[in-house]
N, C-alpha and C positions, 0 to 999 in steps of 0.2 A: 252764519259766518261773521257778520258784523258784530254780533254779541261776543263772539270768541275773541275778535281783535280788541274790542273795548275791554274785555276782561284782562287780556295780556297787557294792554296799556296801563291798566289800573294797578298792576302788581307793584309792590314796593321796590325801590332801587336795589336793595340788597338781593332781592330775588332775581332781578335781571342780571346783576353782577355775577351771581352764581352760575349763570349760563356760560360765562366767558372765562371762568377760572377753574383751576384744580381738576383738569380733565385728563383723560388718557385715551389713546386710540380705541375705538369701539364704543366709547361712552356716548357719542353723539346720537347714535341710533337708540340707545337705551333711554336717553333723556327725552328724545322725541316721543318714544313709546309711553314714557311716564306722563309726558305732557298730554298725550292723547287720552290716557286712562283717567287723568284728572279733569278732563273736559268731556264727561259722558254725555252732556247735553249738546256738545258741539258736533256738527255734522261734517267737519273736515279733519283730516288726520295729518299732523305735522310730519310724522314719519314718512308719509307719502311725498311731501314736499322734498324731503331729503333724498328719497329714492329716485325721484324724477331728476333732481340736480345731478345725482351720481351717475345716472344712466345716460343723460342727454347733454349735459353741460360740463364735459371733461375739461374744457379750457376756461371755465368760470362763467358765471351769469352776470351780464352787464346790467348794473342797477340803473333803472330809469329808461332802459332801452325798450321802445315800443315793440321792436321785432323780437327780442329775447322774451319779453313778457307774453307776447302772442304765442310764441312757440311753447313756452312753459304751460300756458293755459291749455293748449291743444294736447300736449303730452299728458298733463294731469287728468284731463277729462277722459282721455282714452284709457288711462290706467285705472281710473276710478269709476268709469262707466256712468258718469253723471256730470252735469254742468258745474263749473266752478263760478259761483255767483259773486265772489269778491271782486271789487274793482281793481284796476292796475296798481294803484298806490298801496292797497292793502296786501296784494300779492307780494310786491317788492318789500314791504315792511316785514312780512313773515320770513321771506327768503334771506333778508339781511341778518336775521337772528339765527339762521341755520349754519352760518360759517364765518369766515374771515374776509373782511373787505380789503382789497388791495387794488389801487388804481381803478376805482369805480366798478370792480368786479367782485363777486362773491365766490369763494372757493371753500369746498368742504374740507375741514382740517384733516379728517381721516383719510382723505384722498391725496393729501399733499406729500406726506412721507409714510413710508412703511412703518409698521410697528417696531421692527428691529432698528431702523434708522432713528425713529423717534426716541427710543430708549438710549441709543448711543449719544444722541444730541444732549439729552438732559444729564446723562451720566458724565459727559465731558464737562458741562458747565459746573456740576457739583465737584468734579475733580479739580477744576481751576480754583474754586474757593477753598477746598480742603488743602490745596498746595500752598495756600498763603495769599492768594490774590484777593484784593478788596473790591476790585471791579473786573468785569468781563465785558469786553467790547464786542458789539454785534459783528463788526467787520472782521474781528479776529476769529470768531466762531464760524462765520460764513466762509472765510478763506480756508479754515481747517477742514471743513466738510465740502469744499468746492467741488471736488470730483464726484462725491456722493450725490450732490444736489443736481448734477447735470441731467440725470434721468428722472428728476422729480419736479413737482410744481413748487419750486423754491427759487425765485429769480434774483433776489438781491437782499441786502441787509434790512431794508424796510419791511419786506415780506417776512423775513425771519423774525424781526422784532414783533410783528403782529402775531406770528405763530407762537412765540414764547409767551406773549401776553395772554393768549387764548388759553394755554394749558397751565401756565404757572404764574399768572398775574398776581396771585395772593402770596406766592412764595418769595418773590424777589421784588426789589424796587426797580422799576423800569424808567431809566432816564433817557435823554435824547440819543446818546451814542453808546451807552453801556447799561448794564444791569448790575446791581449790587444786593447785598443782604440787608443793608440798612441805608437810610438817607445820609449821603456823604457831602452834599453840596456839590461843589465843582471838583470832579475827579482830577487827580494829578498823576498821569502815567510817568512823568519825569522822575518823580520820587521813587517809583518802583524800579526804574532803570538805574537810577543813581545807587540805590541800595544794593542791587544785584552786582553791579560792577565793582563797588567797594568791597563787597564780600569776596568776589572772585579774584580780585587783585590783578591778575594777569590779563592781557588783551583777549577779547572775545569776538568771534565773528558775529555779524548781524543775525545770520541764520540761527546761530546758537542762542543768542539773546531771545530771538522770537520763539524758539522751542522752549526755553526756560520760562518765558513769560507769554504763554499762549493766549492769555486774556487781552493782550495788546496787539493790534494789527501791525504787521511788519512795516507797512508804509509809515505808520505813526512813529515807530521806533526809529526808522531812518531819518525822519524829519527832526525828531528831538535830538538825535545824536549830531546831526549836521548843524543845528541851530544854537548849540550851547558849547562854549569853550571848555567847560569843565569835562566834557566827554572828548577825549583825545584820540585822534586817529593814528593808530600804529602803522597801518598799511591800508590798502583799499578794502573797505568793508570790514575792518577790524578796529575795535575801540577798547579803551580802558579809561578809568576815571583819573583825573589829574592828581587827586589826593593819594593815589597808589604809587606815585613817583616819590620815593623816599628821600626827602631832603629837609634838614632842620632850618630854622630861621637864620641861624648863624651861617650855615653852609650856603643858604640862598643869598645872603648878603655878600659872601665871598664871590659867588658867581656874578652878582650884579656889579661888583667892583671890577672884576675881570672884563666884563662886557664894556663897561665905561672906558676902561683903558684902551681897548681896541677901537672904540668909536673915536676917542681923542686922536689916535694915530691915523686911522684909515677912513673914518666917516661912517663905516658900516661894518657889520660882521655877518657872515653866513651861518646858517644852521649847522652846516657841516663843520665849520671852524669852531663853533660853539661846542659841539660834541667832542671834537679832537682836543681842544684846549682843556676841557674839564677832565678828559681821560688822562691827560698828562699832568695837569696841575693839581687836580683833586681826585686821585685814584680811589679814595675811600667812597666818594659819591658815585663814581662809575661802577664800582663793585656792587653797590646796593641796587643799581638800576640797569645792570647789563642786559637784562631780559627784554628791555624796551628798545625799539628801533631808533635810528637817528631822527626820523620825523617825529616819533613819539616823544623823544627828549625835547626837541625844539618846541613842540606845541604844549607839552606839560609846563615848560618854563614860560612859555607865552602866557599861559593862564595865570601862573603864579607871579609873573613880573609885568603883567599887563599895564599897571599904573606907572611903570618906570621907563619902559622902552616901547618903541614901535616894532611890531612883528608883521611884516608884509611879505607873505609867501615865505621864501627862505632867507629873506633879508631882514636883519635886525639893525635898527638905527635909532637916532635920537627921537624921543617923544615930541620934541619941539620942531624937529626937522625930519619928518618921516620920509624914507626913500623907498622907491619901488625897484623891481628888478631892472626895469628900463633905466632908472636913474644910476644904478651902480655900474652898468655898462658904459654909460656916459662918463662917469667918474674914472673908470678904469682907463679909458683912452686919454682923459685929461691929465691924469697923474703920472703918465709914463712917456718918456721921450721916444721909446721904441719898444716893440715886443714882437714875439713870433707867434705863428699859428699854434704850435704845441702849447705855448704859454696861455693863450686865450682859451684853448680847449680845456686846459687844466683848470682855469678859472671857471669855465662853464660847469665842469664837474663839481668843483668845490662849492659853488653856490646853489647847485642843484637845479639850474634853469632848464637844462636839457637841450637848449639851442643857443646860438649866438644872436643877440639882439643887435644886428648890424646897423639898423637905422639909428639906434642910440649910440653905438660905438663910434659911428662915423660922424657924430656931431663934433668930436674932438680928435679923431684919428683918421688916417688914410691907409689903404692897403696898396703897397707899392710893388708887390710880387706875390707869388703863391704862398710864401712863408713869412713875409715881412710886413710889419705895420709900423708907421711912425706917427708922431703927433701932426695934426692937420696943418699947422702953420709952418711945418718944415717943407711943405711941398708947394712949388710955384710953377706956373705955366705961362707960355707966351700964347695968350688966348686967341688973338686975331689970326696969327700965323697958323696955329693948330687948327682952327676952324676952316681956314682956307684949304689946308691939306685934306681935311675930312670931306670937304665939298667935292674934291676930285675923286675920292673913293666912292662917294655916295651922290651921284648925279640925280637920283630919284628921291622920293620922299623918305625912304628908310632903307636900311640894310642890317643884317645880323652882325653883331660885333665879331663873331667867330670868323667872318670872312676877311677880316683885316689881320694879316699875318706878318706883313713886311712893314716895319716901322722906320726904315732907313730914311725916308723923306721927312719924318716928323721933326719939328724944331726942337732945340734943346729944352729940357726941363730939369728939375732938381735931381731926378732919378731916371734911369734908363726906361724907355718906353716898353710896355708889354700890355697884354689884355687887361690886367688888373689896374694898372695906372690909367688906361684908357677908360675903363669903367668908372673910376673915380672922377676923371675929368668930365665925362658926359653927365654924371650925376650931380656935380656941384659947381662946375666952372664954365662950361661952354655957353656961348651966347646964341649960337645958331642951331645947336642940336640939344636933344634931351635923351636921357636914358629911359627906355621902357622895357620892363621885364616883369616876371612873376615874383621877384624878390632876389636879394643878394644870396649867392650860393657859396657855401664854404669850400667846395672842391673845384669850382670852375666858374667861368664867366658865361652867363647866358643872357639873352635878350637882344635888343636892337638899338641902334642909334637912329633917332627919328628927327627930321627937320621940324623946328618949331613952327615953320610956315605951312606945314602939311595939313593942319587942321585935325589931325588924329588926336582924339581926346583921351583914350584909355587903351589898355592892352587888348581887351576884347575886340575893339574896333580894328586894331592893327592885325590881330590874328585872323579876323574875318577877311580883311583885304588880302593878306598874304595867301590864304587858302584859295580865295576867289581867283586870283591872277596866276596861281602856280600851275594850273592844269592838272593837279593831282586829283585822282578819283575822290568824289565827295562821300567817302565812307570813313567812319570813325577811325578804324585802325590805320588806314592809308594816310589820313590827315595828321594823326598824332605822330606817326613815324616820320613824315615829312618835316613837321615842326621840330621834332627832336634832333633829326639828322642835320638840320640847318642851324641848330643852336638857339632856337626861339624858346624852347622849354628844356628843363633839365631831366625830365623823365617822360615816358609815354603816357601821360595823363594830363588832362586839363579840365577844370571845372566848367561845366556849361558848354562843352564842345558840341553837343547835339544841336543846341539852338543856334550856335555860330555856323554850323554847317548849313542850316536852313537859310540863314542870312547870306552866306557865301554863294549858295545856289541862286538866290534872287539877284545878287550882284552880277553873277555870270550871265544870267538870262538877260539882264538889262543891257549889258555890253554887246551881246549877240544880236 
């Protein structure tokens, strides 16, 4: 046996490499048998090693494991009716040559995939190359056959890479993340995606890109599309290349001048306004690109004009003084003496923000009724007198704003008192009280006025105390309904309510 091992070790490297390449299912047994016939003077049979592994080690043989080696020796000796006199290291050495090593286990390749699936696998790789791919990523192949692999001994991309190397190591160049037909250096999937989108012209769904480029993992495609401005998002999960947006240098210069004129007048321009202005002023540009969405227009021009303007979300502003969506809401309030709720909602739609940035708007504006807003410095209050009145309404540490309905006792202010004016007063002017809420609401006033001396630090703490002293059953639905009906929240949901109920129970128990 020792002589046989020494003979194997002394074989040239090329002979050893032939064991791990250019194979097909069923060939392992044949190779083992040929090995046995070439070792007429050897008293062990490599094919028997394979048969023992196949019969007793379905989940792989752990290299270096004393227990697995002991089991193998017992099974081998039972099958061969004679002792196996090789030492443990020699046994492990021969077993390593019988198959594929993965996470310190040896698997027989013929047992990993069926012959049919083996054929499908390599036909698929060949198809990718014949279809123009220069690289095929292991991850992409693994995901393509994911469902087929569920019932096989093929657990991840590393195992797949080892399998491909075993059977086709001489046919392909095997790199860390991909295989190719020739040495390419660092593969560039970005170029393949770029070429495809330029040829296709119109926006493509990510799933469609992945089907067209099956050699690249879909996750890699998503990352590349999201990380490069040249790949323009037309809508969620749909992209095109910026160069497919048809605009000449002269036309691009006309657009840049129009943008600059708008910035000189208003300080910013929204993507929606950009689209509408081009549609009116440059209809020939619009007609060439009408297949693209408003977002697509904005981001294609963002790529082409990136050195001239700042594009932040749907806000276009000066490169030297870039503005955010929050900034433009602040400017909106600053540049108007008064405006209405429909006007601010129209502005929201126009800049595509989806919501009113109240905290930014209220830096320069105040809401004085359900429908009216004025510039902040137009509103004045008699602070000490107003706080005194509020103290009569709220003898305890807090109360919901919704409970104050009669404003007849309130001292004069610039505008008639109502819940919106009170909300503004509590948020920005009161010395004795503060506004606590989940946020400014577009349709109503929610939240509570809380005494600054109460020691209540945040809204979670307030909600916990409200529930604890309310006597309401400490169940989620009951608590949320109570908070909603009393005006503490604007809908029957509150993040973290489950943990607050636990704290409310502890608070009740302490009082009892």
